[in-house]
C-alpha positions as CSV (number, residue, x, y, z in Angstrom):
1,M,75.7,62.2,53.2
2,A,76.8,64.0,50.0
3,K,79.4,61.9,48.2
4,K,81.5,62.7,45.2
5,T,80.0,61.1,42.1
6,I,81.1,60.0,38.6
7,E,80.1,63.5,37.5
8,D,82.9,65.0,39.5
9,V,85.6,63.3,37.4
10,A,87.1,64.1,34.0
11,W,87.1,60.5,32.6
12,R,88.6,60.6,29.1
13,G,91.5,58.1,29.1
14,K,91.1,57.1,32.7
15,R,90.4,53.6,34.0
16,A,87.2,53.4,35.9
17,L,87.2,50.5,38.3
18,V,83.5,49.9,39.0
19,R,82.1,47.7,41.7
20,V,78.7,46.6,40.4
21,D,76.2,44.2,41.8
22,F,75.7,41.5,39.1
23,N,74.7,38.9,41.7
24,V,71.7,37.8,39.5
25,P,69.6,34.7,39.7
26,M,70.3,31.9,37.1
27,N,68.6,28.6,36.3
28,D,70.4,25.2,36.1
29,A,71.2,25.9,32.4
30,G,73.2,29.0,33.5
31,E,70.6,31.4,32.0
32,I,69.9,34.7,33.8
33,T,66.3,34.6,35.0
34,D,66.1,38.3,36.2
35,D,68.5,41.0,34.9
36,T,67.1,43.8,37.1
37,R,70.5,44.3,38.8
38,I,72.4,44.4,35.5
39,R,70.0,47.0,34.1
40,A,70.3,49.1,37.3
41,A,74.0,49.5,36.5
42,L,73.5,50.6,32.9
43,P,73.2,54.4,33.6
44,T,76.6,54.4,35.3
45,I,78.3,52.3,32.7
46,T,76.8,54.3,29.8
47,Y,77.8,57.6,31.4
48,L,81.4,56.4,31.8
49,T,81.7,55.0,28.3
50,D,80.1,58.1,26.8
51,H,82.7,60.2,28.6
52,G,85.7,58.2,27.3
53,A,86.5,56.1,30.4
54,R,88.0,52.6,30.1
55,V,85.5,50.7,32.3
56,V,86.6,47.7,34.4
57,L,83.7,46.1,36.1
58,M,84.0,43.8,39.1
59,S,81.2,41.8,40.9
60,H,80.5,38.7,42.9
61,L,78.0,36.0,42.0
62,G,76.6,33.5,44.5
63,R,78.6,31.9,47.3
64,P,81.6,30.1,45.8
65,K,83.3,30.2,49.3
66,G,86.7,31.6,48.2
67,E,87.3,29.0,45.5
68,R,87.0,28.9,41.7
69,N,83.7,27.3,40.8
70,E,82.5,27.5,37.2
71,K,78.8,27.4,38.3
72,Y,79.4,30.9,39.6
73,S,81.3,32.3,36.6
74,L,80.3,35.8,35.4
75,R,80.9,34.8,31.8
76,P,77.1,34.5,31.1
77,V,76.7,37.9,32.6
78,A,79.3,39.4,30.2
79,E,77.4,37.9,27.3
80,H,74.1,39.3,28.6
81,L,75.6,42.7,29.2
82,Q,76.9,42.8,25.6
83,G,73.3,42.3,24.5
84,L,72.2,45.4,26.5
85,L,75.2,47.6,25.5
86,K,74.9,47.0,21.7
87,D,77.2,49.9,20.7
88,T,79.9,49.1,23.2
89,H,82.5,46.3,23.2
90,V,82.2,44.2,26.4
91,F,85.2,42.0,27.1
92,F,85.5,39.3,29.7
93,V,88.6,37.9,31.5
94,D,88.5,34.7,33.5
95,D,90.2,36.1,36.6
96,C,90.0,39.3,38.6
97,I,93.7,39.8,39.5
98,G,97.0,38.8,38.0
99,D,99.1,39.4,34.8
100,A,96.4,38.2,32.4
101,V,93.9,40.7,33.9
102,K,96.4,43.5,33.8
103,A,97.1,42.8,30.2
104,A,93.3,42.8,29.4
105,V,93.0,46.1,31.2
106,A,96.0,47.5,29.2
107,D,94.3,46.5,26.0
108,L,91.2,48.5,26.7
109,T,90.6,51.7,24.6
110,D,88.4,54.6,25.6
111,G,84.8,53.7,25.9
112,N,85.3,49.9,26.1
113,V,84.1,47.7,29.0
114,L,85.8,44.7,30.6
115,L,84.1,42.5,33.1
116,L,86.4,40.6,35.5
117,E,85.6,37.1,36.9
118,N,83.9,36.6,40.2
119,V,85.8,38.4,43.0
120,R,84.5,35.8,45.5
121,F,86.7,33.1,43.8
122,Y,89.3,34.6,46.3
123,A,88.8,34.0,50.0
124,G,90.4,37.4,50.7
125,E,87.4,39.2,49.2
126,E,85.0,38.6,52.1
127,K,87.9,39.0,54.6
128,N,88.7,42.5,53.2
129,N,92.3,41.3,52.6
130,P,94.5,44.4,52.0
131,D,96.7,42.6,49.5
132,L,93.7,41.7,47.4
133,A,92.3,45.2,47.7
134,K,95.6,46.6,46.4
135,A,95.6,44.1,43.5
136,F,92.2,45.4,42.6
137,A,93.3,49.0,42.9
138,E,96.1,48.4,40.4
139,L,93.4,47.9,37.7
140,G,91.9,51.4,37.9
141,D,92.7,55.1,38.2
142,V,89.4,55.9,40.1
143,F,87.2,53.5,42.0
144,V,83.4,53.8,41.5
145,G,81.2,52.3,44.1
146,D,77.8,51.4,42.5
147,A,76.9,48.1,44.3
148,F,74.5,49.2,46.9
149,G,73.3,45.6,47.4
150,T,76.7,44.8,48.9
151,A,77.4,48.2,50.5
152,H,76.7,46.8,54.0
153,R,79.7,44.5,53.6
154,A,83.3,45.6,54.3
155,H,84.8,43.5,51.5
156,A,88.0,44.0,49.5
157,S,86.1,45.1,46.4
158,T,83.5,47.2,48.2
159,A,85.5,49.1,50.8
160,G,89.1,47.9,51.0
161,V,89.9,49.0,47.4
162,A,88.8,52.6,48.2
163,E,91.7,53.1,50.5
164,Y,94.1,52.9,47.5
165,L,92.2,55.0,44.9
166,P,90.2,58.2,44.6
167,S,86.6,56.9,45.2
168,V,83.3,58.2,44.0
169,A,79.7,57.0,43.8
170,G,77.9,55.7,40.7
171,F,74.4,56.8,39.8
172,L,72.7,53.8,41.4
173,M,74.6,54.2,44.7
174,Q,73.8,58.0,44.6
175,K,70.1,57.3,44.1
176,E,69.8,54.6,46.7
177,V,71.5,56.7,49.4
178,G,69.9,59.9,48.3
179,V,66.3,58.8,48.1
180,M,66.3,56.8,51.3
181,G,68.5,59.3,53.1
182,E,66.2,62.1,52.2
183,A,63.1,60.1,53.3
184,L,64.7,59.5,56.7
185,A,66.1,62.9,57.3
186,N,63.6,65.3,55.7
187,P,60.4,63.5,54.6
188,A,57.4,65.2,53.0
189,R,54.6,64.7,55.5
190,P,52.5,62.7,56.4
191,F,55.3,60.1,56.4
192,V,53.9,56.5,56.6
193,A,56.0,53.4,56.9
194,I,54.7,49.9,56.4
195,I,56.7,47.1,58.0
196,G,56.0,43.4,57.5
197,G,57.7,40.1,57.5
198,A,57.7,37.1,59.8
199,K,59.6,38.2,62.8
200,V,59.8,41.3,65.1
201,S,63.4,40.3,65.9
202,D,64.4,40.8,62.3
203,K,63.1,44.4,62.2
204,I,63.7,45.7,65.8
205,S,66.3,48.3,64.8
206,V,64.3,49.4,61.7
207,I,61.2,50.1,63.9
208,E,63.3,51.8,66.6
209,N,64.9,54.1,64.0
210,L,61.6,54.9,62.2
211,L,59.3,55.5,65.1
212,P,60.7,59.0,66.0
213,K,60.5,60.0,62.3
214,V,57.1,58.7,61.0
215,D,53.6,59.9,61.4
216,A,52.2,56.4,61.2
217,L,53.7,52.9,61.3
218,L,51.6,50.1,59.8
219,I,52.6,46.6,60.9
220,G,51.5,43.4,59.1
221,G,52.9,40.0,58.4
222,G,53.8,37.4,61.0
223,M,55.4,40.0,63.2
224,A,52.1,41.7,63.9
225,N,51.0,38.5,65.8
226,T,53.6,39.2,68.4
227,F,52.4,42.8,69.0
228,L,48.8,41.5,69.1
229,A,49.7,38.8,71.6
230,V,51.3,41.5,73.9
231,Q,48.0,43.4,73.8
232,G,46.2,40.3,75.1
233,Y,44.9,38.7,72.0
234,D,44.9,34.9,71.8
235,M,46.7,34.3,68.5
236,A,46.0,30.5,68.7
237,K,48.4,28.7,66.3
238,S,49.8,31.9,64.7
239,L,53.5,32.5,64.6
240,V,54.3,34.4,67.8
241,E,57.9,35.1,69.0
242,A,57.8,34.4,72.7
243,D,61.3,35.8,73.1
244,A,60.3,39.1,71.4
245,K,57.2,39.9,73.4
246,E,59.2,42.2,75.8
247,T,60.7,44.0,72.8
248,A,57.2,44.4,71.2
249,E,56.0,45.9,74.4
250,K,58.9,48.4,74.5
251,L,58.3,49.4,70.8
252,L,54.6,50.1,71.6
253,Q,55.7,52.3,74.4
254,L,58.3,54.0,72.2
255,A,55.5,54.8,69.7
256,K,53.5,56.6,72.4
257,Q,56.6,58.5,73.5
258,H,57.1,59.9,70.0
259,N,53.3,60.4,69.3
260,S,53.7,58.1,66.3
261,R,50.6,56.1,65.5
262,L,51.4,52.3,65.4
263,L,48.6,50.5,63.6
264,L,48.1,46.7,63.9
265,P,45.7,44.4,62.0
266,T,42.1,44.5,63.3
267,D,41.2,41.4,61.2
268,V,43.1,38.6,59.6
269,V,42.8,35.8,57.0
270,A,43.1,32.7,59.1
271,A,43.6,29.0,58.2
272,K,44.0,25.7,60.0
273,A,47.1,24.8,58.1
274,F,50.2,26.5,56.6
275,A,49.3,25.4,53.0
276,A,48.3,27.0,49.7
277,D,45.1,24.9,49.5
278,A,44.1,25.3,53.2
279,E,40.6,26.4,53.9
280,H,40.6,30.0,55.1
281,A,38.3,32.6,56.6
282,V,38.3,36.2,57.6
283,R,38.4,36.6,61.4
284,K,38.6,39.6,63.8
285,A,42.1,39.6,65.3
286,S,40.3,39.0,68.7
287,E,38.3,36.0,67.4
288,L,40.8,33.4,66.1
289,E,39.6,29.8,66.7
290,A,41.9,27.6,68.7
291,D,43.3,25.6,65.8
292,E,43.7,28.6,63.4
293,M,46.7,30.7,62.4
294,A,46.8,34.2,60.9
295,L,48.4,34.2,57.4
296,D,47.4,37.6,56.0
297,I,45.8,40.9,57.0
298,G,42.0,41.0,56.5
299,P,39.8,43.3,54.4
300,A,39.1,45.8,57.2
301,T,42.8,46.2,57.9
302,I,43.5,46.5,54.1
303,Q,41.0,49.4,54.0
304,T,42.6,51.1,57.0
305,F,46.1,50.7,55.7
306,E,45.1,51.9,52.2
307,S,43.5,55.0,53.7
308,E,46.8,55.8,55.6
309,I,48.9,55.3,52.4
310,L,46.6,57.4,50.2
311,G,46.8,60.3,52.6
312,A,50.6,60.2,52.8
313,K,53.3,62.3,51.1
314,T,56.1,59.9,51.8
315,V,55.6,56.1,52.0
316,L,58.3,53.6,52.8
317,W,57.6,49.8,52.6
318,N,59.7,46.9,53.9
319,G,58.2,43.4,54.2
320,P,55.0,41.6,53.1
321,M,51.7,41.6,54.9
322,G,51.2,37.8,54.8
323,V,52.4,34.6,53.1
324,F,52.1,36.2,49.7
325,E,53.8,33.3,48.0
326,M,50.4,31.5,48.4
327,P,47.6,33.3,46.4
328,A,45.0,32.8,49.2
329,F,47.2,34.9,51.5
330,A,48.6,37.5,49.1
331,K,45.7,40.0,49.0
332,G,47.1,42.2,51.8
333,T,50.5,42.5,50.2
334,F,49.2,43.2,46.8
335,A,46.7,45.8,48.2
336,I,49.7,47.7,49.7
337,A,51.5,47.6,46.3
338,D,48.4,48.9,44.5
339,A,47.8,51.7,47.1
340,M,51.4,52.8,46.7
341,A,51.0,52.8,42.9
342,K,48.0,55.2,43.2
343,V,49.2,57.7,45.8
344,N,50.7,61.1,44.7
345,A,53.7,60.8,47.0
346,T,57.4,59.7,47.3
347,T,57.1,55.9,47.4
348,I,60.1,53.8,48.4
349,V,60.2,50.0,48.4
350,G,63.1,48.3,50.2
351,G,63.7,44.6,50.9
352,G,63.6,41.5,48.8
353,D,60.0,40.3,49.4
354,S,58.5,43.8,49.0
355,V,60.4,44.3,45.8
356,A,59.2,40.9,44.5
357,A,55.6,41.9,45.4
358,V,55.6,45.2,43.5
359,E,57.2,43.4,40.5
360,Q,54.6,40.6,40.6
361,A,51.8,43.2,41.0
362,G,53.2,44.9,37.9
363,V,53.6,48.3,39.6
364,A,57.3,48.5,40.2
365,D,57.6,51.3,37.5
366,K,55.0,53.3,39.5
367,M,57.3,53.5,42.6
368,S,59.6,56.5,43.1
369,H,62.3,54.1,44.1
370,V,62.7,50.3,44.3
371,S,65.9,49.4,46.2
372,T,68.3,46.9,44.7
373,G,69.7,46.0,48.1
374,G,67.8,43.7,50.5
375,G,70.2,43.5,53.5
376,A,71.8,46.8,52.6
377,S,68.5,48.7,52.5
378,L,67.5,47.1,55.8
379,E,70.7,48.2,57.5
380,F,70.4,51.7,56.0
381,L,66.8,52.0,57.4
382,E,68.3,50.9,60.8
383,G,70.5,53.9,60.7
384,K,73.7,52.0,60.4
385,T,76.8,53.2,58.5
386,L,77.3,51.1,55.4
387,P,81.1,50.4,54.8
388,G,80.7,50.6,51.0
389,V,79.1,54.0,51.3
390,A,81.5,55.4,54.0
391,A,84.5,54.4,51.9
392,L,83.5,56.9,49.1
393,E,84.8,60.5,49.3
394,D,82.6,63.3,50.6
395,K,81.9,66.3,48.4
């Protein structure tokens, strides 16, 4: 999946229309509480300004539902970006199409940056309206796709605009697709994947796509309960997806067909209530009491999973091992994060909760790659074609 990148373009004097993902969390005062996504775009923006491009940035923020809503204005993001790009002028315009925007773009000089207002203030954005895509295209000479977090959406600013301009990948897009693509296509072995989260049904396609590729698949979180139930364990009050039992059975068979080891928890941390202050105890997976529910993997499972990770050369993680928002049930998730920080291997973290876990554990900088796209990374791991990637030109 080799795409043309910003390094394949002579930029001086050209307008770079860059789709970034500045969909950052803000508090009620309109202050940015986590600027990870903004910082992730800086290498692309800096390369473009250093090479004399006139940089026009577009992004969405939140869900304004196709109408102007000041709560979702990108103006605070422009101010924050100016603080990060100290030697570069960052301008903001309070629309993303129209005469005022064209005038603001025309006023740019080489090496300047202009951030447009939220593209989702127009209903045509999420409908991939061709007229809106054309209006975006009029603002640039080359389109740069660098918003991996929205690459799984065929929107006017992610895919539609690429039909009207030469289109290349930014550094973030290149890294996301390159690192995860290489892991799936040509991993250093042993290749271990860790899949967690609440429901089997959310990760069926991911597991199906990974099983033929991995040496071992470690399953934790609420979804492990359904697999254990299929194997005859009484999971008591634990979350078990009755509708997904047949699917879990098929996935267990698929693992056997591909000679992939599928490892499930042998012990769990169990509690009588889904609450942070609930009394809890370690139980064998086969010995849950009738009024208990499994809320984390237990110490024996942690030891087994750690051993698998520390013996790997490629490790991919998507989904927590328990209810890690509650400290009593977070040990399994943080143990996975710590093991991945220690191993001498390519380590890839994809998916919102896993990313939050490595950040909370303080080991995000020890990972080879932490994906910026929750839904996008999930669909990529499922083997799906992402419209925002497919729209970019091949080398």
